[in-house]
N, C-alpha and C positions, 0 to 999 in steps of 0.2 A: 396427519393429510393436509389443513392447511399452510403449513411450513412448504411442504412438496407443490400445491396449486400454486403458491406463492412465488416460489423458485424457477417453476415453469413456467407462470405469466409472466418474471422479468425475464427469462432468458429469452422470450418472446418479442417482447417490446424494445430492449436495451440493443443500443449500437455499442460495437467492438470498440475497446479502447488501443493505441497500439504503441504508446511512451506513456511513461510516468515522470510529472514533477518533482522533485524535492528538494526541499530547501531547507536546513538545520542550524540556526544557531544557540551557540552555547555562550550565554552571558561573563563567565566568567575565564575563557579559555579562546583567545581573540585567534591567535596563530590556529589552533584547531578547527575552528569556525572557519577561519580563510582556505583551509586545506580543503574542508567538507565542501565548502561553496565551489571552491576550485574543481572538485570530485565530479560533483553533480550540476557543473554548468550547464551542459546542453541538455535537454529531456533524453530520460534513461527507455530503450528501448524493452517493452514488456514482453517479447518473450524470454529474454535473461532471466529478469525473475520469475517467471512460468516453471522453468528449466531447475532453477534455485530451489522452489519449495516442492519440485518432485525428489530433489536429497533430502527432504526433511523428516526424519522417521515419524513414523505416526506416535510412538510415547512420546516424543516429545511434548505434541499439540494436546494432550489427551487430557490438562486440567483448563486448556483456551475456553473462552467462552465461546468460541469460532471453530467448525471446524475447517478441515483443509479444503475439502472439497468447496466451501460455500466463500473460503477465502481468496478461490483460484476466481468463483463468480463474479467476485466484488471487484477484483482487479483487474477482471476483463469488460467492465463496464465504464462508457465515456462519461467522464464528469463526475467521478465520484470525489469527494475534498473531505481531506481531513487535516484540520488546523489544530494542534495541540499548545496551549499556551503552561506553565507551568508555574508554580509559586516562586521559583527560584530565578526566573528571568528567561529560562529556553526556550527555546519555541521550534517545531514540527510544522511543515506544512506539504503536504503530499496531495496531491492531483493528477487526473488520470485523464489523456487527452486522445 
């Protein structure tokens, strides 16, 4: 019940995001990193991500720690920041605008 109340509360106060900034750096692969930077040079429209999420089968995410609906809710919230640094030196940065 508390999770449901939290999601309703978050939906009421959060502002909608429209774009997604993605930056990916792979330490040992400079050519791949260059093409990924070129691919994600401009902010990515979020409606494309939402449409792609609809095509993911439910069985694929059944072992994931987050539900598909909650993932959609998080992606539509403005100001979400995901910053991942791996031990190998790779870096992934995702931010919603």
